[in-house]
C-alpha positions as CSV (number, residue, x, y, z in Angstrom):
1,X,-82.7,56.9,-49.7
2,X,-80.0,54.8,-51.3
3,X,-80.5,51.0,-52.0
4,X,-78.3,49.2,-49.0
5,X,-78.1,45.7,-48.1
6,X,-79.1,44.2,-45.3
7,X,-78.3,41.3,-43.3
8,X,-80.4,39.3,-40.7
9,X,-78.8,36.5,-39.2
10,X,-78.7,34.4,-36.2
11,X,-76.6,35.4,-33.3
12,X,-74.1,33.7,-34.0
13,X,-74.1,33.1,-37.9
14,X,-71.6,34.2,-40.4
15,X,-72.8,37.0,-42.9
16,X,-72.4,35.2,-46.7
17,X,-74.0,36.2,-49.8
18,X,-77.3,34.2,-49.2
19,X,-77.7,36.5,-46.5
20,X,-78.2,39.8,-48.0
21,X,-80.9,41.2,-48.8
22,X,-81.6,44.1,-51.5
23,X,-83.1,47.2,-49.4
24,X,-85.9,49.0,-52.4
25,X,-88.2,52.3,-51.6
26,X,-91.5,50.7,-52.7
27,X,-92.4,53.2,-55.9
28,X,-95.8,55.2,-55.2
29,X,-96.8,57.5,-57.6
30,X,-96.2,60.3,-55.6
31,X,-92.3,61.1,-53.9
32,X,-91.6,59.5,-50.4
33,X,-91.5,62.5,-49.4
34,X,-94.8,64.3,-50.2
35,X,-96.5,60.6,-49.0
36,X,-94.6,61.3,-45.1
37,X,-95.7,65.0,-45.3
38,X,-99.5,64.4,-46.0
39,X,-99.0,61.8,-43.2
40,X,-98.0,64.0,-40.9
41,X,-100.2,66.5,-42.0
42,X,-103.1,64.1,-41.7
43,X,-102.1,63.6,-37.9
44,X,-102.5,67.2,-37.6
45,X,-105.9,66.9,-39.3
46,X,-107.3,63.9,-39.0
47,X,-105.2,62.0,-35.4
48,X,-102.3,59.2,-35.0
49,X,-104.9,56.5,-34.7
50,X,-106.9,57.6,-37.9
51,X,-104.4,58.8,-40.5
52,X,-103.3,55.5,-41.6
53,X,-106.7,54.6,-42.6
54,X,-107.1,57.9,-44.0
55,X,-103.7,58.2,-45.5
56,X,-104.4,54.5,-47.1
57,X,-107.9,55.5,-49.4
58,X,-106.3,58.9,-50.0
59,X,-103.4,56.7,-52.0
60,X,-105.8,54.3,-53.3
61,X,-107.5,57.5,-54.9
62,X,-104.1,58.4,-56.4
63,X,-104.0,55.0,-58.0
64,X,-107.5,54.7,-59.1
65,X,-106.8,58.4,-61.1
66,X,-103.9,57.4,-62.2
67,X,-104.9,54.0,-64.4
68,X,-108.0,55.8,-65.1
69,X,-107.1,59.1,-66.5
70,X,-105.3,60.3,-69.5
71,X,-101.4,60.2,-68.6
72,X,-100.8,63.8,-69.4
73,X,-103.7,64.7,-66.6
74,X,-104.9,62.5,-63.8
75,X,-105.4,65.7,-61.6
76,X,-108.9,66.3,-63.1
77,X,-110.1,62.7,-62.1
78,X,-108.0,63.1,-58.7
79,X,-110.7,65.8,-57.6
80,X,-113.6,63.9,-58.7
81,X,-112.8,60.8,-56.8
82,X,-112.1,62.5,-54.1
83,X,-115.2,65.4,-54.7
84,X,-117.4,62.2,-55.2
85,X,-115.5,59.7,-51.6
86,X,-117.6,59.3,-48.5
């Protein structure tokens, strides 16, 4: 996705530069496509209502692994964190 401009206005207001908001996808340690794939797979595995909580916990573990592990190999740290997750 490319950045786009979104304008939020009351029904009769005229567009102006002050009303423009730059749209940006938030940065994640994994690409958005993988995040969406994980979210859909979690829907199948744990159900619709629990998937967001499980995915949020997983993303926290991914962030923690990237911060605590050596820059060249966060996979081992992530594996250890997931194994210890209960």
